[in-house]
C-alpha positions as CSV (number, residue, x, y, z in Angstrom):
1,M,0.1,-0.1,0.0
2,E,1.5,3.4,-1.1
3,N,2.2,5.8,1.5
4,T,-0.3,8.9,1.6
5,P,1.9,12.0,0.4
6,L,2.2,15.0,3.1
7,F,0.8,18.3,2.3
8,S,3.1,21.3,2.9
9,N,1.7,24.5,4.3
10,R,2.5,27.7,2.1
11,S,1.6,30.8,2.8
12,F,1.2,34.4,0.6
13,E,0.3,37.9,0.4
14,V,-2.1,39.9,-1.4
15,T,-2.9,43.8,-1.7
16,L,-6.0,44.4,0.6
17,K,-8.4,47.2,-0.3
18,G,-9.5,48.8,3.1
19,S,-11.8,51.9,3.9
20,Y,-12.3,54.3,6.5
21,L,-14.8,57.0,7.1
22,L,-13.4,60.7,7.5
23,N,-15.0,63.7,8.8
24,V,-12.8,66.9,9.6
25,P,-15.0,69.9,10.7
26,P,-13.1,73.5,10.2
27,D,-10.7,74.3,13.3
28,A,-10.7,70.5,14.6
29,P,-8.7,70.5,17.8
30,F,-7.8,66.8,17.5
31,L,-8.6,63.6,15.5
32,A,-10.2,60.7,16.9
33,V,-9.0,57.4,14.7
34,A,-11.9,54.9,15.8
35,L,-11.9,51.2,15.4
36,H,-15.0,49.3,15.7
37,G,-15.8,45.9,17.7
38,Y,-16.3,42.4,16.4
39,G,-19.1,41.9,14.1
40,Q,-19.7,46.0,13.7
41,T,-19.3,48.4,11.1
42,A,-17.2,51.8,10.8
43,E,-20.6,53.5,10.5
44,L,-21.6,52.3,13.8
45,L,-18.7,53.5,15.6
46,A,-18.4,57.0,13.6
47,T,-22.0,57.6,14.9
48,Y,-21.1,56.4,18.8
49,S,-18.1,58.3,18.7
50,R,-19.3,61.7,17.5
51,R,-22.1,61.1,20.0
52,I,-19.4,61.4,22.8
53,L,-16.9,63.7,21.4
54,G,-19.3,66.4,20.1
55,P,-19.2,68.5,16.9
56,R,-15.7,69.7,16.6
57,P,-13.2,66.9,16.8
58,A,-12.4,65.2,13.7
59,I,-13.1,61.4,13.2
60,A,-11.9,58.7,11.0
61,A,-13.7,55.4,11.7
62,I,-11.9,52.5,10.2
63,Q,-13.7,49.5,9.0
64,A,-12.1,46.2,10.0
65,P,-10.6,43.8,7.1
66,H,-12.5,40.7,7.7
67,P,-16.4,40.6,6.6
68,Q,-18.6,38.1,8.1
69,Y,-22.2,37.2,8.0
70,L,-24.4,38.2,11.0
71,E,-27.0,35.6,10.8
72,A,-27.5,32.4,9.3
73,L,-28.0,32.2,5.5
74,P,-29.7,33.6,3.7
75,A,-28.1,36.6,5.4
76,T,-28.3,40.0,4.8
77,R,-26.4,41.9,7.4
78,I,-22.5,41.9,7.3
79,G,-20.3,42.9,10.0
80,Y,-16.2,43.0,10.0
81,N,-13.6,42.0,12.5
82,W,-10.1,42.4,13.0
83,G,-8.8,38.7,13.0
84,T,-9.3,35.5,15.0
85,S,-7.2,33.4,17.1
86,A,-6.6,31.1,14.5
87,D,-3.5,33.5,13.5
88,W,-3.3,36.0,16.0
89,A,0.2,37.0,15.2
90,A,-1.1,37.8,11.7
91,A,-4.0,39.7,12.7
92,I,-1.8,42.3,15.0
93,A,0.7,42.6,12.1
94,L,-2.2,43.7,9.9
95,H,-3.9,45.8,12.2
96,H,-0.5,47.9,12.7
97,R,-0.2,48.1,8.9
98,I,-3.7,49.3,8.4
99,L,-3.3,52.2,11.3
100,L,0.1,53.4,9.7
101,Q,-1.2,53.5,6.4
102,V,-4.4,55.5,7.5
103,L,-2.5,57.6,9.8
104,A,-0.1,58.7,7.1
105,E,-3.1,59.6,4.8
106,L,-4.9,62.0,7.7
107,P,-4.6,65.8,8.7
108,S,-2.0,66.7,10.9
109,L,-3.6,66.8,14.3
110,P,-2.9,65.2,17.6
111,I,-4.5,61.9,17.3
112,L,-7.1,60.0,20.0
113,L,-6.8,56.3,19.3
114,L,-10.4,55.0,20.2
115,G,-11.4,51.4,20.4
116,F,-14.2,49.7,21.2
117,S,-13.9,45.8,22.4
118,Q,-11.8,43.8,20.0
119,P,-9.6,46.2,18.8
120,V,-8.6,47.8,22.1
121,G,-5.9,45.1,23.1
122,L,-4.3,45.5,19.4
123,N,-4.3,49.5,19.9
124,Y,-2.4,49.0,23.1
125,R,0.3,46.8,21.2
126,F,0.1,49.5,18.4
127,L,1.4,52.0,21.4
128,A,3.9,49.8,22.3
129,S,5.8,49.3,18.9
130,H,5.3,52.8,17.4
131,P,5.7,55.3,20.2
132,G,5.1,58.9,19.5
133,L,2.3,58.8,16.6
134,V,-0.7,58.9,19.0
135,R,-1.5,61.7,21.7
136,G,-4.0,59.6,23.9
137,A,-5.7,56.2,23.9
138,L,-9.3,55.5,25.0
139,G,-10.2,51.9,25.3
140,L,-13.6,50.9,25.8
141,C,-14.9,47.4,27.3
142,G,-11.8,45.6,25.7
143,G,-9.2,43.4,27.0
144,V,-5.6,44.1,27.6
145,P,-2.8,41.7,25.9
146,K,-1.9,38.5,27.8
147,E,1.7,37.8,28.5
148,W,2.8,41.0,27.1
149,S,5.9,42.8,28.2
150,P,6.9,45.6,25.9
151,A,10.4,46.5,25.5
152,E,9.8,50.2,26.8
153,P,6.9,51.5,28.8
154,I,4.1,53.1,26.8
155,R,4.1,56.8,27.4
156,T,0.9,57.4,25.7
157,P,-2.0,58.6,28.0
158,I,-4.4,55.8,28.2
159,L,-7.9,55.8,29.5
160,H,-9.3,52.2,30.1
161,I,-13.3,51.9,30.8
162,A,-14.7,48.5,31.6
163,R,-18.0,47.3,32.8
164,D,-18.7,45.4,35.8
165,D,-21.2,43.1,33.8
166,D,-19.3,42.3,30.9
167,E,-20.4,39.3,29.1
168,F,-17.1,38.7,27.5
169,F,-14.9,40.1,30.4
170,P,-16.3,39.1,33.9
171,V,-15.8,41.7,36.5
172,D,-12.9,39.6,38.0
173,T,-11.0,39.8,34.8
174,A,-11.8,43.4,34.2
175,T,-10.8,44.4,37.5
176,T,-7.1,43.1,36.7
177,F,-6.9,45.3,33.5
178,E,-5.6,48.6,35.6
179,G,-2.7,46.9,37.2
180,K,-1.6,45.3,33.6
181,L,-1.9,48.4,32.1
182,R,0.1,50.2,34.9
183,R,2.9,47.7,34.4
184,V,3.6,48.8,31.0
185,A,2.3,52.5,30.7
186,T,3.4,55.4,32.6
187,D,-0.3,57.2,32.4
188,V,-3.1,55.3,33.1
189,E,-6.6,56.0,33.8
190,F,-9.2,53.3,34.9
191,Q,-12.9,53.4,35.3
192,L,-15.2,50.5,36.1
193,I,-18.9,51.6,35.6
194,P,-22.1,49.5,35.9
195,G,-23.7,47.6,32.5
196,K,-23.0,45.2,30.2
197,H,-20.7,45.2,26.8
198,R,-22.0,48.3,25.4
199,F,-20.6,51.4,24.1
200,P,-21.3,53.9,27.1
201,S,-24.2,56.1,26.6
202,D,-22.8,58.6,28.7
203,G,-19.2,58.6,27.3
204,R,-18.9,62.3,27.1
205,R,-19.2,62.7,31.1
206,L,-16.6,59.8,31.5
207,I,-14.0,61.0,29.3
208,R,-14.4,64.8,29.5
209,P,-11.7,65.6,32.1
210,W,-9.2,63.2,30.7
211,I,-9.7,64.7,27.0
212,E,-9.2,68.2,28.6
213,R,-6.2,67.0,30.1
214,V,-4.5,65.3,27.4
215,F,-5.6,67.0,24.5
216,G,-6.4,70.9,26.1
217,Y,-10.0,70.7,24.7
218,D,-13.2,70.8,26.7
219,I,-15.7,68.3,24.9
220,G,-18.7,69.4,27.2
221,S,-18.3,73.2,26.7
222,H,-18.8,72.6,22.8
223,A,-21.7,69.9,23.2
224,G,-25.0,70.7,21.4
225,A,-28.4,71.2,22.9
226,G,-29.5,68.4,25.2
227,E,-25.9,66.6,24.8
228,R,-24.5,67.6,28.2
């Protein structure tokens, strides 16, 4: 009986076409680069980001590179994600390349790197690998990389907001994030707020003092009617 031939595993790279939404109001004080969560879209996070930042900051909402159906076939709704554990190293590298490409195209403004859920940990890795590109980082309902020891401390100010009833990050896990961040970063603020894995509806109140400290801009004083 002949032996079954073994298959070798080969890899290749192809050009990826990505997209992002951009809105730059006149005299924008800073620019938020917003990354959405697993199965979401750039449009959704652009809306949420504008809601918490008010009308004046510029916003670039990046669409994640991997599309997925959000329901059983025949599916009509499509979301996007930043990768899976099947090849997380490749997902990290692709995330970094996407951010570098987008940042190179954006107006020259102080950058707020904003992530909800899945890209939060990826964003923290980016801060460590590419220091000096981002003025501040806001992590919402996301995790901190495991077994992670950056070569140099992260000096970008970080505000991390976690939930006490998060379906993906139980409170016993979420409460460890502050200590993990403080071990790798020099400027960390941490908030644990009530609720499940959701974008904070009262985000402006939560981030207003931090934005003012890091960017020198009061988002509350520029809120529209009924937004305070």
